[in-house]
C-alpha positions in Angstrom: -0.9 -22.5 -3.2 1.3 -21.3 -6.1 -0.7 -18.3 -7.5 2.5 -16.3 -7.8 5.1 -19.1 -8.4 8.0 -17.7 -10.5 6.9 -14.1 -10.0 8.5 -11.3 -8.1 6.6 -8.9 -5.9 7.8 -5.6 -4.4 6.1 -4.1 -1.4 7.0 -0.7 0.0 6.3 0.0 3.6 6.8 -3.7 4.1 8.3 -3.6 7.6 5.0 -3.9 9.5 1.2 -3.8 9.4 -0.5 -4.0 6.0 2.8 -4.0 4.1 4.2 -6.9 6.1 1.0 -8.9 5.8 1.0 -8.3 2.0 4.6 -9.4 1.7 3.9 -12.6 3.6 0.8 -13.4 1.7 2.7 -13.1 -1.6 5.4 -15.4 -0.2 2.8 -17.9 0.9 1.5 -17.9 -2.7 5.0 -18.7 -4.1 6.3 -15.2 -5.0 9.8 -13.9 -4.3 9.4 -10.7 -2.3 11.3 -7.5 -2.1 10.6 -5.4 1.0 11.3 -1.7 0.8 11.1 0.3 4.0 13.1 2.7 6.2 13.3 0.5 9.3 15.9 -2.2 9.1 15.3 -4.3 12.2 11.5 -4.8 11.5 12.2 -5.4 7.8 14.8 -8.1 8.6 12.2 -9.8 10.8 9.7 -9.9 8.0 12.4 -11.2 5.7 13.1 -14.1 8.0 9.3 -14.9 8.0 9.3 -14.9 4.2 12.2 -17.4 4.2 10.5 -19.5 6.8 7.6 -19.9 4.3 10.1 -21.4 1.8 10.4 -18.3 -0.4 13.2 -15.9 -1.2 13.2 -12.3 0.0 15.3 -9.1 -0.3 15.2 -6.1 1.9 16.2 -2.7 0.5 16.3 0.3 2.8 14.2 2.9 1.1 12.8 6.3 1.7 10.1 6.6 -1.0 10.2 10.3 -0.9 13.7 10.3 -2.4 14.1 9.6 -6.1 17.6 8.1 -5.7 16.4 5.7 -3.0 13.5 4.5 -5.2 15.8 4.0 -8.2 18.2 1.9 -6.0 15.2 -0.1 -4.8 14.1 -1.0 -8.3 17.6 -1.6 -9.5 18.3 -3.9 -6.5 15.1 -5.9 -7.2 16.1 -6.4 -10.9 19.7 -7.2 -10.0 18.6 -10.0 -7.6 15.5 -11.4 -9.3 15.7 -10.1 -12.9 12.1 -8.7 -13.0 9.2 -7.1 -11.1 5.8 -8.6 -11.7 3.8 -7.1 -8.9 4.4 -3.8 -7.1 2.4 -2.6 -4.0 3.0 1.0 -3.1 1.9 1.0 0.5 4.5 3.2 2.3 2.7 6.1 4.0 2.4 8.3 7.1 -0.6 9.7 9.0 0.5 13.3 9.4 -1.3 15.7 11.8 -4.5 14.5 13.3 -7.3 16.5 14.9 -5.8 19.6 13.2 -8.1 22.0 11.2 -6.8 22.9 7.7 -5.6 26.4 8.6 -3.7 25.0 11.6 -1.6 22.6 9.5 2.0 23.7 9.2 3.6 24.0 5.8 6.4 21.6 6.9 3.8 19.0 8.0 2.0 19.3 4.7 5.1 18.9 2.6 6.4 16.0 4.7 3.2 14.0 4.3 2.8 14.7 0.6 6.4 13.8 -0.1 5.7 10.3 1.2 2.0 9.6 0.5 1.7 11.1 -2.9 5.1 12.0 -4.4 6.4 8.7 -3.1 3.7 6.7 -4.9 4.4 8.6 -8.1 8.2 8.0 -7.8 7.7 4.3 -7.2 5.4 4.0 -10.2 7.8 6.0 -12.3 10.6 3.4 -11.8 8.4 0.3 -11.4 6.6 1.0 -14.7 9.8 1.4 -16.6 11.0 -2.0 -15.3 7.7 -3.7 -16.1 7.5 -2.3 -19.6 10.9 -3.9 -20.3 9.3 -7.3 -20.1 5.8 -6.4 -21.3 3.7 -7.0 -18.2 3.1 -6.1 -14.6 0.5 -5.2 -12.0 0.6 -2.3 -9.5 -1.6 -1.8 -6.5 -1.5 1.6 -4.7 -2.8 1.8 -1.2 -5.3 4.6 -0.8 -7.9 4.9 2.0 -11.6 5.4 2.5 -10.5 9.0 3.0 -9.5 9.0 -0.6 -13.0 9.6 -1.7 -14.7 11.1 1.3 -13.7 13.9 3.7 -12.0 13.1 6.9 -14.0 14.1 10.0 -11.1 13.6 12.4 -9.0 16.5 11.3 -6.3 15.2 9.1 -6.9 17.0 5.8 -3.4 16.5 4.4 -3.8 12.7 4.7 -7.2 12.8 3.0 -5.9 15.0 0.2 -2.9 12.7 -0.4 -5.2 9.7 -0.7 -7.5 11.5 -3.1 -4.4 12.2 -5.1 -3.3 8.5 -5.0 -6.7 7.5 -6.5 -6.4 10.1 -9.3 -2.8 9.0 -10.0 -3.9 5.3 -10.1 -6.7 5.9 -12.5 -4.6 8.0 -14.8 -1.7 5.5 -14.9 -4.2 2.7 -15.6 -5.3 4.5 -18.7 -1.8 5.4 -19.8 -0.5 1.8 -19.7 -3.6 -0.2 -20.3 -2.4 -1.2 -23.8 1.1 -1.9 -22.7 0.4 -5.0 -20.7 0.2 -3.3 -17.3 -2.7 -3.0 -14.9 -2.8 -0.4 -12.1 -5.4 -0.5 -9.3 -5.9 0.7 -5.8 -7.3 -0.5 -2.5 -9.0 1.8 -0.1 -8.9 0.3 3.4 -11.1 1.4 6.2 -9.8 1.4 9.8 -7.5 -1.6 9.9 -5.5 -2.8 12.8 -1.8 -1.7 12.5 0.8 0.5 14.2 -1.3 3.5 13.1 -4.6 2.0 14.3 -3.9 0.3 17.6 -6.8 -0.1 19.9 -4.5 -1.5 22.6 -2.6 1.8 22.9 -3.3 3.7 26.2 -6.6 5.6 26.0 -7.4 4.3 22.4 -10.0 1.7 23.1 -13.0 4.1 23.3 -11.8 6.1 20.3 -11.7 3.1 18.1 -14.9 1.7 19.4 -16.6 5.0 18.2 -14.8 4.9 14.9 -15.7 1.4 14.1 -19.3 2.0 15.0 -19.3 4.9 12.6 -17.1 3.6 9.8 -17.6 -0.1 9.6 -21.1 -1.6 8.9 -19.6 -4.8 10.4 -18.7 -2.8 13.5 -15.1 -4.0 13.8 -11.7 -3.1 12.7 -10.3 -4.7 9.7 -7.3 -7.0 9.9 -4.2 -6.4 7.8 -4.4 -9.9 6.2 -7.9 -9.1 4.9 -6.6 -6.2 2.8 -3.5 -8.1 1.9 -5.6 -10.8 0.3 -7.5 -8.2 -1.7 -4.2 -6.7 -2.9 -2.9 -10.1 -4.0 -6.1 -10.8 -5.8 -5.8 -7.6 -7.8 -2.3 -8.6 -8.7 -3.4 -12.1 -9.8 -4.6 -13.4 -13.1 -8.0 -13.8 -11.6 -8.3 -10.0 -11.9 -6.9 -9.9 -15.5 -9.7 -7.5 -16.7 -9.6 -5.2 -13.6 -7.8 -2.0 -14.3 -8.2 1.5 -12.8 -10.4 0.2 -10.0 -10.5 1.3 -6.4 -11.4 -1.7 -4.2 -12.9 -0.6 -0.8 -11.9 -3.0 2.0 -13.8 -1.3 4.7 -16.4 -3.5 6.3 -19.2 -1.8 4.3 -18.5 1.8 5.2 -19.0 3.1 1.6 -22.3 1.3 1.3 -24.0 2.1 4.6 -26.9 4.5 4.8 -27.1 4.8 8.6 
């Protein structure tokens, strides 16, 4: 299919998991894809997969918590492809888990917020400027089910950052709604990735309990399922969807049991 033929998509955190799945789905739909991530080897592997799909790709080593890196990322995309039509701000870290609020170290808090919240803002700051220059564009920020409900597994900084991503998304959607830009978010539930790996030693029972509690479908999500939702939000099929938060969680937000 050629949903994104002639368009350019930028995906942060594109070296693995949801970011890689999103980059590959864009490529399969005809987009040229820019991958921004810190890890070179994994990113180059994704880049080869993009090229195997018959598309063009570019990898830019990027730390989204650094303004200079983000500016280089956007400038490199523009230098190579001339425009950015779709941007997916996915880069994120988990931070401390099973840690009560008062036990979180200041350094842990700052490190997580610099990536998960400041990083999304920095990316939008430069992506939006590029999109305004050609009068259109779509942005999808990756939040979480913990962006609108409290975490019960002891990672308050992560939850707070994702609440912030949703607020930032909705505010930006309003700011640029009349400038040809749309800004939305996805809120994945527990989705198989490096962060959510039931095959890790001792993890099987943990994720069995989590899926029983957080997925009405009683299973983990797959990265490709969220990737398809992201690409739909970036497509013309979602042309009147702006400021939305799309839960991709197997029914967690709807369940009453």
